[in-house]
C-alpha positions as CSV (number, residue, x, y, z in Angstrom):
1,R,-6.9,-30.6,6.8
2,Q,-7.0,-32.4,3.9
3,R,-9.6,-30.5,2.0
4,Y,-9.8,-28.0,-1.0
5,W,-11.6,-25.1,0.7
6,G,-9.7,-23.5,3.4
7,T,-7.0,-20.8,3.6
8,P,-4.0,-22.7,1.9
9,I,-1.2,-23.4,4.1
10,P,1.6,-20.9,3.1
11,I,4.9,-23.9,3.0
12,I,6.6,-24.8,0.4
13,H,8.5,-28.6,1.0
14,C,11.5,-28.5,-0.7
15,D,14.1,-31.9,-0.6
16,Q,17.1,-29.3,-0.4
17,C,15.8,-26.8,2.1
18,G,13.2,-28.4,4.0
19,S,10.0,-26.4,4.6
20,V,10.0,-22.6,3.6
21,P,7.5,-19.6,4.2
22,V,5.8,-18.8,0.8
23,P,7.4,-14.9,0.4
24,E,5.7,-12.5,1.7
25,N,5.2,-10.8,-1.8
26,E,3.4,-13.9,-3.2
27,L,0.5,-14.1,-0.6
28,P,-2.2,-14.7,-0.3
29,V,-1.7,-18.1,-1.7
30,R,-4.6,-18.6,-4.2
31,L,-6.4,-21.7,-4.1
32,P,-6.5,-23.8,-8.0
33,S,-9.5,-24.3,-10.1
34,I,-9.7,-27.8,-10.0
35,E,-13.0,-30.0,-11.3
36,N,-12.7,-32.7,-8.1
37,I,-12.7,-31.2,-4.7
38,R,-13.7,-34.2,-2.9
39,S,-11.2,-35.8,-0.5
40,S,-10.4,-39.4,-0.2
41,S,-11.4,-40.6,3.3
42,K,-9.3,-43.7,2.5
43,T,-6.3,-42.1,1.9
44,G,-6.4,-38.7,3.7
45,I,-4.9,-37.3,0.8
46,S,-5.7,-33.4,0.3
47,P,-7.8,-32.8,-3.4
48,L,-5.1,-30.3,-3.9
49,A,-2.3,-32.6,-4.3
50,N,-4.0,-34.0,-7.2
51,A,-3.7,-30.2,-8.8
52,H,-0.1,-31.0,-10.1
53,D,0.6,-27.5,-11.7
54,W,-0.5,-25.7,-8.7
55,K,1.2,-28.1,-6.2
56,K,4.7,-27.7,-8.2
57,I,6.8,-24.9,-7.7
58,Q,10.3,-23.8,-7.5
59,C,11.5,-23.2,-4.0
60,P,12.3,-19.7,-3.3
61,K,15.5,-20.1,-1.2
62,C,17.3,-22.3,-3.6
63,G,15.5,-22.1,-6.9
64,N,14.9,-26.0,-6.6
65,E,12.3,-26.7,-9.5
66,N,11.0,-29.8,-7.9
67,A,9.7,-28.4,-4.6
68,K,6.0,-28.9,-3.8
69,R,3.6,-26.6,-2.2
70,E,1.9,-28.0,1.4
71,T,-1.6,-29.3,-0.1
72,D,-3.2,-29.1,3.4
73,T,-5.8,-26.5,4.1
74,M,-6.1,-24.5,7.7
75,D,-8.6,-25.7,9.9
76,T,-12.0,-23.2,9.3
77,F,-11.4,-21.9,12.8
78,V,-8.4,-20.0,11.8
79,D,-10.8,-18.6,9.4
80,S,-13.3,-17.7,11.9
81,S,-11.3,-16.7,14.7
82,W,-10.3,-13.4,14.1
83,Y,-13.4,-11.9,12.5
84,F,-13.9,-9.5,15.5
85,L,-10.7,-7.6,13.6
86,R,-12.0,-7.6,10.3
87,Y,-15.7,-6.2,11.3
88,L,-13.9,-3.2,12.2
89,D,-12.5,-2.2,8.9
90,N,-14.7,-4.5,6.6
91,D,-14.3,-1.9,3.6
92,N,-10.6,-2.3,3.5
93,T,-9.7,-3.9,0.3
94,E,-5.7,-3.2,0.7
95,K,-5.3,-5.5,4.1
96,P,-7.0,-7.2,6.5
97,F,-7.5,-4.3,8.9
98,E,-6.0,-1.0,9.9
99,P,-4.4,-1.3,13.1
100,N,-5.4,2.8,13.9
101,I,-8.8,1.6,13.7
102,V,-8.5,-1.8,15.4
103,N,-6.1,0.1,18.6
104,K,-9.1,2.5,19.7
105,L,-12.0,-0.2,19.5
106,M,-10.4,-3.6,21.1
107,P,-10.5,-5.2,23.2
108,V,-14.0,-6.6,23.0
109,D,-15.5,-6.0,26.1
110,L,-17.9,-8.9,26.5
111,Y,-18.0,-12.1,24.7
112,I,-20.7,-14.5,24.9
113,G,-21.0,-17.9,23.8
114,G,-21.5,-21.9,24.4
115,L,-18.8,-23.6,26.0
116,E,-17.5,-25.0,23.0
117,H,-16.4,-21.5,22.4
118,A,-14.3,-21.4,25.4
119,L,-11.9,-24.6,23.8
120,T,-11.1,-24.2,20.0
121,H,-12.6,-21.3,19.0
122,L,-11.2,-19.0,21.8
123,F,-8.0,-20.5,22.0
124,V,-7.3,-19.6,18.5
125,A,-8.8,-16.0,18.5
126,R,-6.2,-15.8,21.5
127,F,-3.3,-17.1,19.4
128,I,-4.6,-14.7,16.9
129,Q,-4.5,-12.4,18.6
130,H,-1.2,-12.8,20.3
131,F,0.3,-13.3,16.6
132,M,-1.2,-9.7,15.5
133,H,0.2,-8.1,18.8
134,S,3.7,-9.4,18.0
135,K,3.6,-8.0,14.6
136,G,2.9,-4.5,16.1
137,L,-0.9,-4.6,14.1
138,C,-3.0,-4.3,17.6
139,T,-1.6,-3.0,20.8
140,S,-4.2,-5.2,23.0
141,L,-2.9,-9.0,23.8
142,E,-6.2,-10.4,25.0
143,P,-9.1,-10.1,22.1
144,F,-11.5,-9.9,25.3
145,K,-12.1,-8.6,28.1
146,R,-14.6,-11.2,29.5
147,F,-16.0,-14.0,28.4
148,I,-19.6,-15.3,29.9
149,P,-20.3,-19.1,28.9
150,I,-23.9,-20.0,28.2
151,G,-23.6,-23.9,28.9
152,M,-25.2,-26.3,27.5
153,V,-28.7,-27.4,27.3
154,Q,-28.9,-30.8,29.5
155,G,-32.1,-31.9,28.7
156,K,-33.3,-35.0,26.0
157,T,-35.5,-34.8,23.1
158,Y,-38.2,-37.6,22.7
159,K,-40.1,-38.4,19.9
160,T,-42.9,-40.3,19.4
161,S,-43.1,-42.9,16.2
162,N,-44.9,-40.8,13.9
163,G,-41.7,-37.8,14.7
164,Q,-43.8,-35.7,17.1
165,Y,-41.3,-34.4,19.5
166,V,-42.9,-34.5,23.2
167,T,-41.5,-33.4,26.6
168,K,-39.7,-35.5,29.5
169,D,-42.8,-35.2,31.8
């Protein structure tokens, strides 16, 4: 996403090496303090692209002084699609969660949500859970045992000329 707020994508672009991950010991990438956090819808360029001191960085692979940080940020679904892991260990200040706690309590027995959850949110939640599983951070491959979609309201809302709501009948 081309915006200021959000999770920075931990990639460094180097003319010699291509796209290089930020070294683990430099994570998490912290956003810089900038005055203008508005993106331009006309250019599609992130406001982070103008944070030149933050953007310019040395390539961790070859030492090239002209490498640049990725200036786009991850979608908000990335931030909100692993809360079920964090809530289990929300006082932890050292890491996102303690695997021993998560392994005792996961997967979630029942997830109830709107149809919009069946697409993006649950897709990203499953992706994150599969990633955490592949890294040995949790034993359950799937985040939820069951999902019940609650549907969407199909009726239309009507207003009178003075702004009052009326029913269809």
